[in-house]
Each structure stands twice: as structure tokens, then as C-alpha cells.
C-alpha positions as CSV (number, residue, x, y, z in Angstrom):
1,M,0.0,0.0,0.0
2,R,1.4,3.4,-1.0
3,R,1.1,6.3,1.4
4,L,0.3,9.7,-0.1
5,S,1.5,12.7,1.7
6,L,-0.1,16.1,1.0
7,T,1.2,19.4,2.0
8,L,-1.4,22.2,2.2
9,P,-0.3,25.8,1.8
10,A,-0.4,27.7,5.1
11,I,-2.9,30.1,3.7
12,L,-5.5,27.3,3.5
13,L,-4.9,26.3,7.1
14,T,-5.5,29.8,8.7
15,A,-8.9,31.2,9.4
16,P,-9.9,34.0,7.1
17,A,-9.3,37.5,8.6
18,V,-12.6,39.2,9.4
19,A,-12.6,43.0,9.2
20,A,-14.1,44.9,12.2
21,D,-16.8,47.5,11.8
22,L,-17.1,50.9,13.5
23,N,-20.6,52.5,13.1
24,V,-21.3,55.9,14.5
25,T,-24.6,57.7,15.0
26,V,-24.4,61.4,15.7
27,Q,-27.6,63.1,16.7
28,I,-27.9,66.7,15.7
29,P,-30.7,68.3,17.7
30,Q,-33.4,70.6,16.3
31,L,-32.9,73.8,18.3
32,N,-35.8,76.2,18.7
33,V,-33.9,79.5,18.1
34,A,-34.6,82.6,16.0
35,E,-31.7,82.1,13.6
36,Y,-30.8,78.4,13.1
37,H,-27.7,77.3,11.1
38,R,-26.6,73.8,10.6
39,P,-23.5,73.0,12.6
40,Y,-20.1,72.4,11.2
41,A,-18.9,69.1,12.7
42,A,-15.9,66.9,12.8
43,V,-15.6,63.2,13.8
44,W,-12.2,61.6,14.5
45,V,-10.5,58.9,16.5
46,E,-7.8,59.8,19.1
47,R,-5.2,57.6,20.8
48,E,-4.7,57.6,24.5
49,D,-2.1,60.4,24.2
50,H,-4.7,62.5,22.3
51,S,-2.9,62.3,19.0
52,V,-5.2,61.7,16.0
53,A,-5.3,58.1,14.9
54,T,-7.7,58.9,11.9
55,Q,-10.0,61.6,10.6
56,L,-13.5,60.1,9.9
57,A,-15.7,63.0,8.8
58,V,-15.8,66.8,8.6
59,W,-19.1,68.5,7.6
60,Y,-19.0,72.1,6.5
61,A,-20.4,74.5,3.9
62,Q,-19.0,73.1,0.7
63,K,-19.4,76.3,-1.4
64,E,-17.7,79.5,-0.6
65,S,-20.2,82.3,-0.3
66,K,-20.1,86.1,-0.3
67,E,-20.3,86.0,3.5
68,G,-17.1,83.9,3.6
69,A,-18.7,80.6,4.5
70,G,-17.0,77.4,3.7
71,T,-13.6,76.5,5.0
72,K,-13.2,80.0,6.7
73,W,-15.2,78.9,9.8
74,L,-13.5,75.5,10.2
75,P,-11.1,76.8,12.9
76,E,-14.3,77.2,15.1
77,L,-14.0,73.5,15.5
78,R,-11.2,74.3,17.9
79,Q,-10.1,70.9,19.1
80,W,-10.3,69.3,15.7
81,W,-8.5,72.2,14.1
82,R,-5.6,72.1,16.7
83,R,-5.4,68.3,16.5
84,G,-4.9,68.0,12.8
85,G,-7.7,69.8,10.9
86,R,-5.5,72.7,10.0
87,E,-3.1,70.3,8.3
88,L,-5.7,68.7,6.0
89,E,-6.0,69.8,2.4
90,L,-9.8,70.0,2.0
91,P,-11.9,68.5,0.6
92,V,-10.7,65.1,1.7
93,D,-12.2,62.2,-0.3
94,G,-14.4,60.1,1.8
95,V,-14.1,62.4,4.8
96,S,-15.4,65.9,3.8
97,G,-19.1,66.5,3.4
98,A,-21.8,69.1,3.5
99,T,-23.4,70.2,6.8
100,R,-26.1,67.8,8.0
101,P,-29.7,68.6,9.0
102,A,-31.2,67.9,12.5
103,G,-31.7,64.2,13.2
104,D,-29.6,61.1,13.4
105,Q,-26.6,61.0,11.1
106,K,-25.2,57.6,10.5
107,L,-21.6,56.8,9.5
108,S,-20.1,53.3,8.8
109,F,-16.4,52.5,8.6
110,H,-14.8,49.2,7.9
111,E,-11.3,48.1,9.0
112,G,-8.8,48.2,6.3
113,K,-10.7,50.7,4.2
114,A,-10.3,54.4,4.1
115,P,-10.7,56.5,6.2
116,L,-10.6,54.0,9.1
117,G,-7.6,52.1,7.8
118,Q,-5.8,49.7,10.1
119,L,-6.1,50.8,13.7
120,A,-3.6,49.2,16.0
121,P,-5.1,47.3,18.9
122,G,-5.5,49.6,21.9
123,K,-7.6,52.2,23.7
124,Y,-9.1,55.1,21.8
125,E,-11.7,57.8,22.0
126,L,-14.2,58.7,19.3
127,V,-14.4,62.5,19.3
128,V,-17.3,64.5,17.8
129,E,-17.1,68.3,17.8
130,A,-19.8,70.6,16.6
131,A,-19.9,74.4,16.2
132,R,-22.8,76.5,14.9
133,E,-22.9,80.1,13.7
134,V,-24.9,82.2,16.2
135,G,-24.7,79.2,18.5
136,G,-22.4,77.3,20.7
137,R,-19.7,74.7,20.4
138,E,-19.6,71.2,22.0
139,V,-17.3,68.2,22.1
140,V,-18.4,64.7,23.0
141,R,-16.0,61.9,23.7
142,V,-16.7,58.1,23.5
143,P,-14.0,55.8,24.8
144,F,-13.6,52.4,23.3
145,T,-11.1,49.5,22.9
146,W,-10.1,48.3,19.4
147,P,-10.7,45.7,18.1
148,A,-13.9,44.6,19.9
149,N,-14.0,41.0,21.0
150,A,-17.8,41.0,20.9
151,P,-20.4,43.4,19.6
152,Q,-20.6,46.5,21.7
153,Q,-22.5,49.7,21.9
154,V,-21.2,52.8,23.7
155,T,-23.1,56.0,24.0
156,A,-22.3,59.5,25.3
157,Q,-24.8,62.4,25.5
158,G,-24.2,65.9,24.4
159,S,-26.0,68.8,26.1
160,S,-26.5,71.6,23.5
161,E,-25.1,71.4,20.0
162,L,-25.0,67.6,19.9
163,G,-27.5,65.0,21.2
164,A,-26.5,61.3,21.7
165,V,-23.4,60.0,20.0
166,K,-23.6,56.2,19.6
167,L,-20.7,54.0,18.7
168,D,-21.4,50.4,17.6
169,L,-18.4,48.1,17.3
170,A,-18.6,44.7,15.6
171,P,-15.7,42.2,15.6
């Protein structure tokens, strides 16, 4: 009787890599004020040392106007601006977008794809900052650990310019 020996390539013996998902819901409240303007907003991920791991979204007036709207007011997103916003050449494909109306704004990001890319395992904070003309400014932080071992939902509550900020992590 002959014995047959097979060698399988290592790639066939390893489990397929599964990309993790990071889903964000940002609630923009409808404010009952005389002069309402949609807020400029930025969403990014910070490392434990508060350095920027990745920029996820920035919403602003896309067209320059006679009044100077557009990128002129982005420095009002003070933390975002100081932590890397000023270094971006806007618009950034897949990150920049128009201001959003009141309501729940949903964003989905997939590991390995821009703008999330490959986050190293560790502790992070999702940071959402909003500023509104003739209004206020607010920052909401949501701590999380990456990658998630099991599905998780973490929520933080804003108090004026932002409502609930919900982060759903999927392994």
C-alpha cells in the first residue's frame, strides 16, 4: 500500500481575517432658536495620548459664499483644528461632506478601508465636535477599545449642539 503525503499551503490552514466595523450615529438636535444654522462638525479617533489616529468626517459648507462661509469657519471646531484639521487639504475624499440637518446622522467604517484604515489594537476615543454660527460649540468623547472582541454599543450624551453620540463596534 502506498502512502500519499499532502502538504497544504499555510494560507489554507489559517482562518480568514474578518474585518471589524465601527458604526457611528451622531444626533444633531433641532434647536428652537430665532436664527438656526446647521452646525459644522468633525468626527475623528484619538489615541490615549490624544494624538489623532484617523479623521473620519468633517461637515462644512461646501461652497464659498459672499459672506465667507465654507472653510473659513473650520477653525471654530477648535479641538479638531488644533489636533490635525489645519493640516488637511480640504476637501478630503471620503471624509469631507456638507453640513447635516437635524436628526440622526449615520456613518459606517470598515477596518482596512479608508478613512478608518488599520487601527492598531488599543484604547481610543471617538471624538465628535460641533460648532454653529450664532450658536455654541460642543465636544463629545466616547471611549472604546479596538478591536472589539464581541459586539458593543457605547453612548455619550451631548448637552446643546449635539445629542446622543452612539458607537457600535462589531468584531
